[in-house]
C-alpha positions in Angstrom: 32.9 -84.6 -0.1 29.8 -82.7 -0.6 29.4 -80.1 -3.4 29.0 -76.4 -2.5 25.6 -75.1 -3.3 25.9 -72.9 -6.4 24.9 -69.3 -6.1 21.6 -68.4 -7.6 21.6 -65.2 -9.7 18.5 -63.5 -10.8 18.4 -62.0 -14.3 19.1 -58.2 -14.2 16.0 -56.2 -13.2 14.2 -54.8 -16.4 11.3 -53.3 -14.5 12.0 -53.1 -10.8 8.6 -51.5 -10.1 6.8 -54.6 -11.6 9.1 -57.0 -9.6 8.2 -54.9 -6.4 4.4 -55.3 -7.1 4.5 -59.0 -8.0 6.6 -59.6 -4.9 4.4 -57.5 -2.6 1.1 -59.3 -3.9 2.9 -62.9 -4.0 4.3 -62.5 -0.6 1.1 -61.1 0.9 -0.9 -64.1 -0.6 1.7 -66.5 0.8 1.5 -65.0 4.4 -2.2 -65.1 4.3 -2.3 -68.7 3.2 0.3 -70.4 5.3 -1.3 -69.5 8.6 -4.4 -67.3 8.8 -5.0 -63.8 7.1 -3.9 -61.1 9.3 -3.7 -57.3 8.6 0.0 -57.2 9.5 0.7 -59.4 6.6 0.1 -56.5 4.2 2.6 -54.4 6.0 5.1 -57.2 6.2 4.8 -57.9 2.4 5.1 -54.0 1.7 8.2 -53.7 3.7 10.0 -56.8 2.3 9.1 -55.6 -1.3 10.5 -52.2 -0.6 13.6 -53.7 0.7 13.9 -55.9 -2.4 13.0 -53.0 -4.8 15.8 -50.9 -3.5 18.4 -53.7 -3.7 17.5 -54.4 -7.2 17.7 -50.7 -8.2 21.3 -50.8 -6.8 22.0 -53.8 -9.2 21.9 -56.6 -6.7 21.0 -60.0 -8.7 22.5 -62.5 -6.0 19.7 -64.2 -4.3 21.6 -64.8 -1.1 22.4 -61.1 -1.0 19.0 -60.2 -1.5 17.7 -62.6 1.3 20.4 -61.1 3.8 19.3 -57.6 3.0 15.6 -58.6 3.8 16.7 -60.4 7.1 18.8 -57.5 8.0 16.2 -54.7 7.4 13.2 -56.6 8.6 14.9 -57.0 12.1 13.7 -53.7 12.7 10.0 -54.5 12.0 7.6 -55.1 15.0 6.4 -58.8 14.3 4.6 -59.0 17.7 1.1 -59.1 16.0 2.3 -61.7 13.6 3.1 -65.4 13.6 6.2 -64.7 11.4 9.7 -63.3 11.9 12.4 -61.9 9.6 13.8 -65.2 8.6 10.5 -66.7 7.7 9.7 -63.8 5.6 13.2 -64.0 3.8 12.8 -67.6 3.2 9.4 -67.1 1.7 10.8 -64.4 -0.4 13.6 -66.8 -1.6 11.2 -69.6 -2.4 8.9 -67.1 -4.4 11.9 -65.9 -6.4 13.3 -69.3 -7.1 9.9 -70.6 -8.2 9.6 -67.4 -10.6 12.8 -68.4 -12.4 11.7 -72.1 -12.9 13.8 -73.8 -10.1 11.9 -76.5 -8.1 12.3 -75.3 -4.4 11.7 -79.0 -3.2 14.7 -80.4 -4.8 16.8 -77.7 -6.3 16.5 -78.8 -9.8 15.7 -76.7 -13.0 
């Protein structure tokens, strides 16, 4: 029987403003490098970082919950000028956060 995937918990936020800035910059860079740079990418990164910031201020440390909050809130975003959608954005945020805490996103190993 397969082992369940362990939850990933981020360390408690010590500086949510710094985390938000880092995520906004990192996500924007990822969005621009994955396909082509588009002006809408800055807006996408800003919105996702705001959701993340709010969640972290509320004490959320569970990566799965953070990703679901981003998916849920990004559903209202107009992606018509973008190659991306809410799931691609949330998955990118997840990968960026996992990498930032030292987990290899390829194989799930520390």
